[in-house]
C-alpha positions as CSV (number, residue, x, y, z in Angstrom):
1,X,125.8,80.2,113.5
2,X,123.8,79.6,110.3
3,X,120.4,80.9,111.2
4,X,118.8,79.4,108.0
5,X,119.7,75.9,109.1
6,X,118.0,76.5,112.5
7,X,114.7,77.5,110.9
8,X,112.8,74.2,110.3
9,X,109.6,74.0,108.3
10,X,106.8,72.2,110.1
11,X,103.1,72.2,110.6
12,X,103.6,72.3,114.4
13,X,101.6,75.0,116.1
14,X,102.2,77.1,119.1
15,X,100.1,76.3,122.2
16,X,100.9,77.4,125.7
17,X,100.1,74.5,128.0
18,X,99.3,75.7,131.5
19,X,98.2,73.8,134.6
20,X,95.9,75.9,136.7
21,X,93.8,75.3,139.8
22,X,90.1,75.9,139.3
23,X,89.2,79.3,140.8
24,X,85.8,80.9,139.9
25,X,86.2,84.6,139.3
26,X,82.6,85.2,138.6
27,X,81.9,86.2,142.3
28,X,84.9,88.5,142.6
29,X,84.8,92.2,142.6
30,X,87.3,92.2,139.8
31,X,84.9,90.2,137.6
32,X,82.0,92.5,138.3
33,X,84.0,95.7,137.9
34,X,80.9,98.0,138.0
35,X,81.2,99.7,141.4
36,X,82.7,103.2,141.7
37,X,85.8,101.8,143.3
38,X,86.4,99.3,140.5
39,X,85.4,101.5,137.6
40,X,89.1,102.5,137.0
41,X,89.9,98.8,136.6
42,X,87.6,98.4,133.6
43,X,89.2,98.4,130.1
44,X,87.9,101.0,127.7
45,X,87.7,99.2,124.4
46,X,86.2,100.0,121.1
47,X,84.0,97.5,119.1
48,X,86.0,95.4,116.7
49,X,85.2,93.7,113.5
50,X,87.9,91.1,114.1
51,X,86.8,87.5,114.0
52,X,88.5,84.1,114.0
53,X,89.8,83.6,110.4
54,X,92.1,81.5,108.3
55,X,95.6,82.8,108.6
56,X,97.3,84.7,105.8
57,X,99.8,82.6,103.9
58,X,103.1,83.3,105.7
59,X,106.3,83.4,103.8
60,X,109.4,81.9,105.1
61,X,111.3,84.4,107.3
62,X,114.5,86.0,106.0
63,X,117.0,84.4,108.4
64,X,119.6,86.9,107.2
65,X,117.8,89.8,108.6
66,X,119.6,92.1,111.0
67,X,119.8,90.9,114.6
68,X,118.7,94.2,116.2
69,X,116.4,95.2,119.0
70,X,113.1,96.4,117.7
71,X,109.9,98.1,119.0
72,X,106.6,96.5,118.4
73,X,103.4,98.5,118.8
74,X,100.2,96.4,119.0
75,X,97.3,98.6,118.0
76,X,94.4,96.9,119.8
77,X,90.8,97.9,120.2
78,X,91.6,98.6,123.9
79,X,94.6,100.8,123.2
80,X,98.3,100.6,122.3
81,X,100.5,98.0,123.9
82,X,104.2,98.7,123.1
83,X,107.1,96.4,123.8
84,X,110.8,96.2,123.1
85,X,111.8,93.1,121.2
86,X,115.1,91.5,122.1
87,X,116.6,91.0,118.6
88,X,120.1,90.4,120.0
89,X,119.0,87.9,122.7
90,X,116.3,86.1,120.7
91,X,117.2,86.8,117.0
92,X,115.3,84.0,115.4
93,X,112.1,84.8,117.3
94,X,112.3,88.5,116.5
95,X,113.1,87.9,112.8
96,X,110.2,85.5,112.5
97,X,107.7,87.7,114.4
98,X,108.8,90.8,112.6
99,X,108.2,89.0,109.3
100,X,104.8,87.9,110.3
101,X,103.8,91.3,111.7
102,X,105.0,93.2,108.6
103,X,103.0,90.8,106.4
104,X,99.8,91.6,108.2
105,X,99.6,88.1,109.7
106,X,98.3,89.5,113.1
107,X,96.0,92.1,111.8
108,X,92.4,91.9,112.9
109,X,93.1,88.8,115.1
110,X,91.7,88.1,118.5
111,X,93.6,87.4,121.7
112,X,92.1,84.1,122.5
113,X,93.2,83.1,125.9
114,X,93.4,84.7,129.4
115,X,94.6,83.0,132.6
116,X,93.9,84.7,136.0
117,X,95.2,82.4,138.7
118,X,98.8,81.3,139.5
119,X,99.7,82.0,135.9
120,X,98.8,85.5,134.7
121,X,99.0,85.9,130.9
122,X,97.1,87.1,127.9
123,X,97.7,84.9,124.8
124,X,97.5,86.2,121.3
125,X,98.9,85.6,117.8
126,X,96.6,82.9,116.5
127,X,94.3,84.3,113.8
128,X,92.1,81.2,114.1
129,X,91.5,82.1,117.8
130,X,91.4,78.3,118.5
131,X,94.8,78.0,120.2
132,X,96.0,75.7,117.5
133,X,96.7,78.0,114.6
134,X,100.1,79.1,113.4
135,X,102.4,79.6,110.4
136,X,103.8,76.7,108.3
137,X,107.2,76.9,110.0
138,X,108.7,76.7,113.4
139,X,112.0,77.7,115.0
140,X,114.1,76.9,118.1
141,X,113.7,78.1,121.6
142,X,115.8,81.1,122.6
143,X,116.6,83.2,125.7
144,X,115.1,80.8,128.1
145,X,115.2,82.0,131.8
146,X,116.9,80.2,134.6
147,X,114.8,78.3,137.0
148,X,113.7,80.7,139.7
149,X,110.6,82.2,141.4
150,X,108.8,84.5,139.0
151,X,111.0,83.7,136.1
152,X,108.4,85.4,133.9
153,X,108.0,88.8,135.5
154,X,105.3,91.3,134.8
155,X,105.7,92.8,131.3
156,X,107.4,89.8,129.8
157,X,106.6,88.9,126.2
158,X,107.2,85.2,125.5
159,X,106.4,82.6,122.9
160,X,103.8,80.0,123.4
161,X,104.6,76.5,122.1
162,X,103.5,72.9,121.9
163,X,106.9,71.5,123.1
164,X,110.6,72.3,122.6
165,X,111.5,74.2,119.5
166,X,108.0,74.5,118.1
167,X,107.7,78.3,118.2
168,X,105.4,79.8,115.6
169,X,103.2,82.9,115.9
170,X,101.5,82.6,119.3
171,X,102.8,84.7,122.1
172,X,101.7,85.7,125.6
173,X,101.9,88.9,127.6
174,X,102.6,88.5,131.3
175,X,100.6,91.1,133.3
176,X,101.6,89.9,136.8
177,X,104.8,88.1,138.0
178,X,104.5,84.5,137.1
179,X,106.4,81.3,137.7
180,X,106.5,78.8,134.8
181,X,108.8,76.0,133.6
182,X,111.7,77.8,131.7
183,X,110.4,76.5,128.4
184,X,109.1,79.6,126.7
185,X,111.3,81.9,124.7
186,X,111.5,85.4,126.2
187,X,111.7,87.9,123.3
188,X,110.5,91.2,124.7
189,X,109.3,93.4,127.5
190,X,106.3,95.8,127.7
191,X,107.2,99.5,127.8
192,X,103.7,100.9,127.5
193,X,100.2,99.5,128.0
194,X,100.6,96.8,130.7
195,X,97.8,98.6,132.5
196,X,95.5,97.8,129.5
197,X,96.3,94.1,129.9
198,X,95.6,94.3,133.6
199,X,92.2,95.8,133.0
200,X,91.4,93.2,130.5
201,X,92.4,90.5,133.0
202,X,90.2,92.2,135.7
203,X,87.1,91.6,133.5
204,X,87.8,87.9,133.8
205,X,87.1,84.9,131.6
206,X,84.0,84.0,129.7
207,X,81.9,81.6,131.8
208,X,83.9,82.3,134.9
209,X,86.9,80.1,135.8
210,X,90.5,81.1,135.4
211,X,91.5,79.9,132.0
212,X,89.7,80.7,128.8
213,X,88.4,83.3,126.4
214,X,88.7,86.9,127.7
215,X,85.4,88.3,128.7
216,X,86.5,91.6,127.3
217,X,87.0,91.0,123.6
218,X,90.6,92.0,122.6
219,X,91.7,92.3,119.0
220,X,95.1,93.2,117.5
221,X,94.0,95.5,114.7
222,X,97.5,96.1,113.4
223,X,101.1,95.9,114.4
224,X,103.8,98.5,113.8
225,X,107.4,97.3,113.9
226,X,110.4,99.7,114.0
């Protein structure tokens, strides 16, 4: 299979479209998180200078790169989140995301979206923090799950998108078993740091509700790929 032919230049951006019921977390003990029993659920995060910004110019990925499993380490202001990237199951995705990471595309970028009801994900990878940012290219879906309950289990790393074959830079981390349409490329699994994501989720969403900007600011300061 010619990988170069499958990478298609486009201005499409990656956006995870979720349909959630309205549940106000502002009254929950998780959202308050200040009592002795809940103190362990609060993320310990450093201040960050990361702000929404114009993405770096991203070069076209080298589609001839080796199709190997890799390890991504997200150095965030709340701690390290490490995951195995499935280079053999989702080669295009891992090639593209490796290229972006090594170019510094994700450095000092904010995780812009958190969902806390029915769908349990933290979404990152958009330097603009608007949910509509991405590189000047897209690539096909890969390694889609079969239709089943909890087809996106805890620890899954998957691509956000704006429709079939529109993957770019945005991705989401599943911190609790989730059922979604099998439309989002699964390209990794967390091996360390899922507890950090859970604590971020426990803080809730800005303004209450179940879908929006994380109340606890989360920034990817840098990414190491091996």
